[in-house]
N, C-alpha and C positions, 0 to 999 in steps of 0.2 A: 588437471589430472585428479582422478578420484580412484581410491582402492577400497573395495569392500573386503575388510580384514578381519581375521580371527587371529589374535596374537598367540593362542595356543597351538596353532597350526604351523609346522616348520616350513611348508611351501609358501605360506602367506608371509611368514617373516622373512624368507629368503627373497620373495618378490619385492617386498617393501624395501629391503636393503638394496636390491639392484636398482630400483627406481632412484633411491636416494644417492647411490654411488654415481649415477648418471646426471647428478645436479639437479633433480627435480624433487621438490617437497610436496607430495600429493596431499589432497584432503583425505583423511583417513576416516572411513565409516566402519564403526564397530557394529556390524550388522546383527550380531546375536542380541544386542541390547537395543539397537535401533532398527527394528525389523522393517525391511522394505514394504512398501504398499503393493496392492495388486498392480496399480499403473507403473510403479517403479520397476517391478519385476518384468512386466510386459516390455517396458522400454529397454531394459537390460538384455532381454532375450532378443529383441529386434537388433540391438547393437552387436550382440555376440553372433547373431545369425544362427541360432540353435533353437531347438524345441524345449519346452519345459522338462521333458523326460531326460534330455541331455544334460540338464543342470542339476539333476537330482543325484545325491550321494546315496547310492543303493547299498552300501555296506553299513549304513547307520542303523542303529537299533530301532529308532522311530520308523524308518522305512519298512524294516523286516517285520516289526510287530503290527504295524497299522495298514500298510498299503501294498506290500509285496504280493504279486499274483493277482492283484485287482485290476480291472479294466477301468482306467480313469481318464477323463477328458483332460485337455490342456488347462481348463479353468480349475478343475478338481486338483491338478498337480500344483498349480500356482498356490491355491489355498492351503495345500499340505505344506508347501515351503513357508507360508506365513505362520501356520500353526506351529511348525517345527523348523526354525530357521537353520538348525544344524544340518538339514537336508540340502541346503544350498551349497553347491560346489564353490570352492574358493581357492585362492582370491580371485576377484573380478576387478579388473582394471579398466577404467573408462577414460577416454579422452575424446572430447567433441562428440562426433556421431559413431564412434568405434569403440568396441570393447574386446578384451581378450581375457581368457582364463590364464592364470599364472601357474599352469601345469603343463610344461615345465616353466620355471620362473622366466626363462629366457624369452618366452612368448611376449613378454611386455616390451621388449626391445623395439618391436615394430611400431609401438606407440610413441616412442621417445624421439 
């Protein structure tokens, strides 16, 4: 199991704690410092079964200042997440060929 984690995010911390409380010690990816590649993001989107737009945090300053209101392709949205990793919704928890967003944290229970 792997968690794309931001320790400054309360939902991310709660999700990590819930995983650990269930006896699993996941691989922790600090994605703000270890930015996912284009292929990694495409793989995550496939496992999450969502579109790039659904993975974007639209309340972030980077989104509002650089992208809001623009017509962007999926490839452009993925590049925006690579350029500004804070735009990636978190946490993302992956197990095998399935992934869930830890919003709410209890979503992760379906992977345990």
